N, C-alpha and C positions, 0 to 999 in steps of 0.2 A: 675527838678532837671538833675543835668548831673553826668556824669562817667567819671573818667580818668582809663585807664589800661597803667602800665608803662614796657614798654619794656626793660630790663635792662641785656639785653645779652652782653651789651658793659658797665657793671656796671650803677652806678648812684652817683650823688655828687649834690652839692649844687646847683651850676653855671649852671650844666645842667638840673637841673629842672625848674630854671629860662628861659633859654633858649624854653626849650622844649615847656611850658605853655604860654610864650609871643606869639610862632610861630601860638599858637592856634586863635590868634585872638586880644590881647590886644594890646591898645597903648601903647608902650614904653615911650613914653612922660607921660603918665599918671602914669606908674610905677615908673619911677626916679621922679616925684613929689611925689608922697607917699613917697617911701623912704627917702626922703629929711625932710620928717617929722620928721625920726630918730634922726635927727640932728649931725650924726657922718660924721667925717672926711674924708668922701671918694668921689670919683666920680666913676659913673656908665655909662658906654656905651655899645649899643647894636649895634652887627655888624653882617653880614650875612658872614659864612664861609664857607670850604669843608673840609669834615672830608672822606678820603676814596672815594672820587669823587663826596659825595653827598653834597648837602646844607644843612645847619642849622643854626641856630641863635646861638651864642656864647656872652655871657652876662659877662664882664669883671669888676670889683670892683676895684679902685685904693686906696689902702689905706693910706690916707697923713698924716701920724705920725709914727716917727722913733722911739718911744719908746715902747718898749713890755710890752701890755696888758695883766692881768689875770684876770678873773671876775668869781667870784661866781655866783650862782643861782639868789641871792639878786640883785646882779646888774643888770643881766638881766630883773628881773623882773620890778625894777623899769625904766627901760629903755623902755619897751615896753609898760609899763602899761601908762605912761605920754603921750605917743603918741596919734592922732588922729585918729589911725585907728579904725573899728569898734570891739566891742568887740568879735565876734566870730573870728576874723581877730587874736586877741590876744590872745583868747584862744589857737587856734589850734598851733600860734607860742610856748606860753609857754608849751604846751603837749609835743612838741617834744623837748625844752630843758629839761624839765623835763627828758626825758627818757636819754637823752644825759648826763647830767650831774649823774642819776642813775649808768649809765654804767661807767663814770668816777671814780665814787667813789668807783665803786664795785674791779675795777683792781687795783685802787692804795690804795686798804685798807683804806679808810678812810669814815666820816660820811660825810653825802648828805651836810650838809652846808657848811662842810669843802673843798668841792671838787670845785677845780677852772678850766677852760679853759686855754688850749694854743692856738693851732690852731684853733681850732673849737668855742673858745671863742672870737677870733678876729674881727675884723669890718665886713670884708668880710662873716663871717660867720652868723653875725647879719643879713645881707641882704639877705643871701640865704635864713634863715629861715622864717624869716617875709615876704621877698617877695615871698616865694614860698604860703605861708598863704595867704598872700593878692591877689594873683592871682587865687587860687582856688575859692576864695570867689566871687572874679570880674567874674570867667568864673560860675558860679553857679554849683560847683560840692558840690557833697552830698556824695559821695562814692569815695574811691582809691583803686585799685588793683593792683597789681605788679607781674611779670613772677618770676620764679626763679633767683636768682643774679646771675651773675659773677662776682666774686671777684677778680679775677686776682690771682698772684702767683708773688712768689721773694722778696723781700726787700724794704721797704721804710725807707726813712731817715726821722726822728721827732725829735721835742726838749728834747727826751729819748733816743736818738740813733738810731742805725737802728735795724729797728725790722722787722719782718717776716709777709707776707700777708696772709691772714689780721690779721692788728694789733689788740692788744688786745680789745679795747673799739669797734672796729668794731665787733670783732667776739662776744663780749658781747652782743651788741646791736643785732644782727642778730641770735640768740636764736630763735629756733623752725620756723627761715624762712627757705625756700629751699635753698641753696648756691650751688656753684660749682666752679670750676678753668680752664679755657680754653683759648688759643689760647698764651694769651700774657702775658709776665714777666713782670707785673707792678702793680701796687695797681689800682685797679678798682672803688671800691665801697670806699669812703671817709668815714670819720665819721658822715661828716654832713647828706651825703646823706643816710647813714645808720638811722638815727636817725628821719630824714623824712619820709622815708618808715617803718620803725618799728613802729614809734607812728601813723602814721595817713592809713596805709593800713590797709582793712576791709579782704584781704584775699590775698592767694598767688598762681597762678596756671599758668600752660605753656597757651599759647593762647587761649581762651576757643571761641566758638560760640558768637560772638558778632557783633551788627551794629553799627555803628559809622560814626560820619558827617564829622571829619577833623583829622587830625596826625601834630602835634607839633613834631618839631624836634630839640633838643638841643645839643651843640656840648661841650665835654670838650675841656680840655685845651691842651691833647697832641695829637699828630697824630702818629698813628699805622697799619704799613704795613698789619698786617695781618688781620684787622677790623677796618670799619669805627667806630671812638670813638664818638657814637651817641647814645640820650636816646629818643626812640620813644615815644609820648604819643599817646593812643588812646582816642578819647573826642564824646560821644554821650549820647544819653537820657537814664538816670539810668534804667527806664523800661525795657530797650531793655538788657539790660545785665543781665546775668545769667551763673553765674561762676558752677553752677551744672552741665551746657549741658558741662563742661570739664568731661571726664569720663577715667575710666583707668579700666583694666581687669589686677586681681591680681590673680597669678596662682603659684600653688605645685606641685610635684610629690611626693606621699607617697604611701610606702611601707610597713608600720608595724601599721598599724591603722584597728581597727575593723571597720564592716559595720557599726554597731549601732553608732561607734562612730561620723563617718563621717556623718552619717544622721542627727544626733543631731546637727552636725555643720549646717547643711545647713538650719535647722529651726532657728538656732541661726543669721546666715549671714543675714537673712531675718528681722529679727526683729531688727539688726544692721541697717539698711536701704540699705544693698545692691539691684541694681537694676535686678541682675538675680546671680543664683549659679547653677553651675552643677558640677555633677559626671562623669568620664568615663573612662574606664579600659585604661591601656598602659601596655606595658612590658619595665621594667626600665634596669639598668645596672645589669650584671651577668643573665641576661634573668629572670629576677624577676617578677612576676605578680605585679602591683601597680595600683594606682589609680590619677588620674589627677582632679585637683580641679581646678575651675575656678570660680570666683567671679567678677560680673563687678560692679563700685561702682562709685558715684562722687568723685573729687578730694578733697571736705571738709571732705569728712567721710572713705577716703582711710586708715589713720592711725589707725583710729579704727579698720576696719577690719582686718587691717594686727595684729595688737595686737590680734584679737579673734583668727585667726589662730592660731598663736605660743602657746595662752593660752590653747586653746581648742583640739588642735590635735595634733599629735607627731610629725607635721613639723618643721625644723629647719631653714629654709630659704623657700623665697618666690623670684619672679619674679614678676613685674612690669612695663605696659606700657602704653600709651593714646592711645584711640582708638576714630574714628571718629563711629557717628552713626547719623541715621534718624528714627525719632520717629511720628507717628501719632498723631492727634489731639485725644484725649478719652475721653468719658464722661461714666457715668453711671445712668443706669433707672433700672424703676422698672415695671413689668408686671404681670399679672395674668395666670397661666399655670395649666390645671385641678384642679382648684378651690386652688390653693396654689400661692403666690408671689414668683417672680423669679426675681434676679435681672440679669442685661446685661452688658458687658462693649461694648460698641458703639466706633468704630474706624472712625475716617474722615479725607478726605482729601480734603483741600480746602473748609471746607463744604458739602462735598459729601459723606453721610454713606457707607463705602467699608468694613464693617466687623462689624459682630454681634455674640457675643460669653456670650449663659448664664453663669452664677457662676456655676461652677460643686457644691461645699458646698448646694447652693439652692436647685439645682436640684435634688442632693440626699437626700437631708431630703423632699421634694415634693414626692419624689418615694415611699419611706417607708411609709410616711402618708397616700398616695393613693392607693400604692399596683400598679402603673402603671409602665409602662416601662420608663427605664429614657431616653432612645433616642428619645420616645416619649414625653417625657415631655418637652425636648429640641427643639424637630420641631415646638411645639406649642408654647414655649415660643417666636422663633423668628417670627413664625407669628403673633403672638400678637402684636409685634411691629411693624412689616409692615403694621397690620390694623390701629395701633395707629399711624404710621405716616401719613399713607394715610386719615385718618378723620382729619386732622391739616390744 
């Protein structure tokens, strides 16, 4: 199975998703043939364009009807289910539309069954959503991940009048997703794009350590002088993607907490999934002595750790930033030293053992049991491991 990672630094829309996924190698003729099965009065064209000097695929959906169409979810569901697409494609598409209708119902104060779509319910949006579901299936994509989303700023004209960016439906859809506004005064995330990402993304993170085979580039409709209006999609084997490799340092400086309180928090931090946690003395403003708390944590557990800092310490603010790191392969083995079992943490690089460290708790228990010095037991444990390796 495969994964895709969306770089949404220029936002995301339905047509950008289509262009980027097609650019990964799907035959445009096959795509247009499958979309024709929806029996919509549209024409679909795929062309290569340039955005900010870079090549990308642009998908245009020409709506060939002049009447204004409003559809509720039941209308969308009937249209999708009667198509000849795979059940998995239909399920993905309807998952996206359910998210979209729930958001519309919420912001307009209506029941789900009463909600209807304007721009996002038009024929081109059906092609965007169903087409994205089809292309993900065609590419064998199991997992979709996304970067924080640049939503843009300014104002956008809609059927409800002039609205600030992000408009209400987009803001509702992107609850709990990391968003920001930078560089461009324009709407960068459309309701269709927000629905696709919020419904299908397995997680959000800044570009993590990943291995990819291809990059697809989908062009947006507008040309911006500040940034290339392109959605980049990284594509590779799902087994090679590990969002947890994206790690952050969370830090706070504290001058009004007791040592006991901070020591207790360190224990809780490790229980909550911290990779590392340290305390160090600092001199703060007004020459007050304080403590600097630093926690290393994966992206998926960062929010929980920050909440723990606020809940368990006296800090009223934290800083966090992404960091790079390299770690060795790790394994755990057990040997006998001085008649007691001792666990060993073994670090390897390229299959070669570079460090062997006995577990302190095991050494301490063995020292109490045998009466032998802890350092002697540590030496015996490492030698036992070396002898064990030599006999293999």
